N, C-alpha and C positions, 0 to 999 in steps of 0.2 A: 504494500499500500504505499502511496506517495501523498505528501502534504501539498495538495495544489496550491494553497495559499502562498507557499514559498516559491512556487515556479515563476520566474520573471515573465514568461510568455503568457501565463494565466493572468498576472497582474496587468500586463499591457493590453490583453484582450478585454479585460473589464473597463479599462480607460477608453478603448477604442468603442466599445458598446455604448459607453455614456456619451462619447463625442458624436456617435451616430444618432442617438436619440436627440441630442441637442440641435444638430444640423438639420435633422428632419423636420423640426419645427418651422424652418425657413422654406420649406417645399409647399407649394399651394395645396389646398384642401382637396382639390379634385383627384390627387394622387394618393390621399390618405389611406384608402383601403386597398390600393393596388400595389404600386411599387414601394411605397414607404413601408407598408405592412410587411413585405417581403424583405426588404433591407433590415428592418429592426429584427425580424425572426433569425436572419443569417447572422447578424452581429451578436445577438444573445447565445446563439448555438455554439459559437466558438468557445467561450470560457465554460459554458454549460457542459459541453462534451468532455472538456479537459477534466473538469471537476468530477464528472460521473465516472470517467474511466480511471481516475486515481483511486477510486474506492473499490474498484473491482479486485478479483482474486489473483491477479499476477500481471506481469509484463505483457503477455500475449493480448489479454483482453484490454489493458491500458492502451497498447499500441492500436488496437482496433478504433477505440474512442478518439485517439489522437488523429487517426486517418479521417474520421467523420468531421472532426474539428477543423482539419485541414481543408476538407471539401467545402465546409460552410465558409471558410475564409476566401476560397476561390469564387464561391457563389457570390459572396459580398462584393469581391472585386469586380466581377462582372456587372453587378447591379450599379455600383458606383460609377463604372465606365459608361453605363447607359444614361445615368443621371447627367454626366458630363456631356455626352453626345447630345442629349435633349436640352442642354443649357438650363437645367432647372435650378442649379446653384452656380456660384462663381467658380471658375477654374481653380483658384488657389485653395479654396476650402475643399474641393473634391481631391486635389492632388495631396493635400495633407492627410486626408483619410486614406488614400491609395498607398502612400508611403508607410503609414501605420500598419495596414493590412500586409503589405509586402514584408515588412520586418517580422511580423507575427508568423507569417508562413514559413520564412526562412528558419525562425527559431524552433517552431513545431517540427519541421522537416529534420533539422539537426538532432533534436532531442529524440525523435523516432528512430533515427539511425543509430544512435548511441544506446537506445533501450534494448535493441535486439540481442 
């Protein structure tokens, strides 16, 4: 069992999820139940799967949940790119989030490889 609260990539993914929620308030209400909802779910899924996997019965199961978390990070990346392409938010705000996602992806991937 791992203490997820000590994992830097979990801490960073919590900050990312918070930043996503804050920035989504700036997107128009007509997207509230479409793209915004999906973006929020993806962002929350990243730290949630890290936490869930850390409480499982071994590294094999933890590795599986890290893979799910990584998938959610790529899903979020794609959704943020779509927000950028649709000009729903200023470029610099989206790029900040995309950089955060990219860093978390690298950290999860590296941890997964060392976990095996």
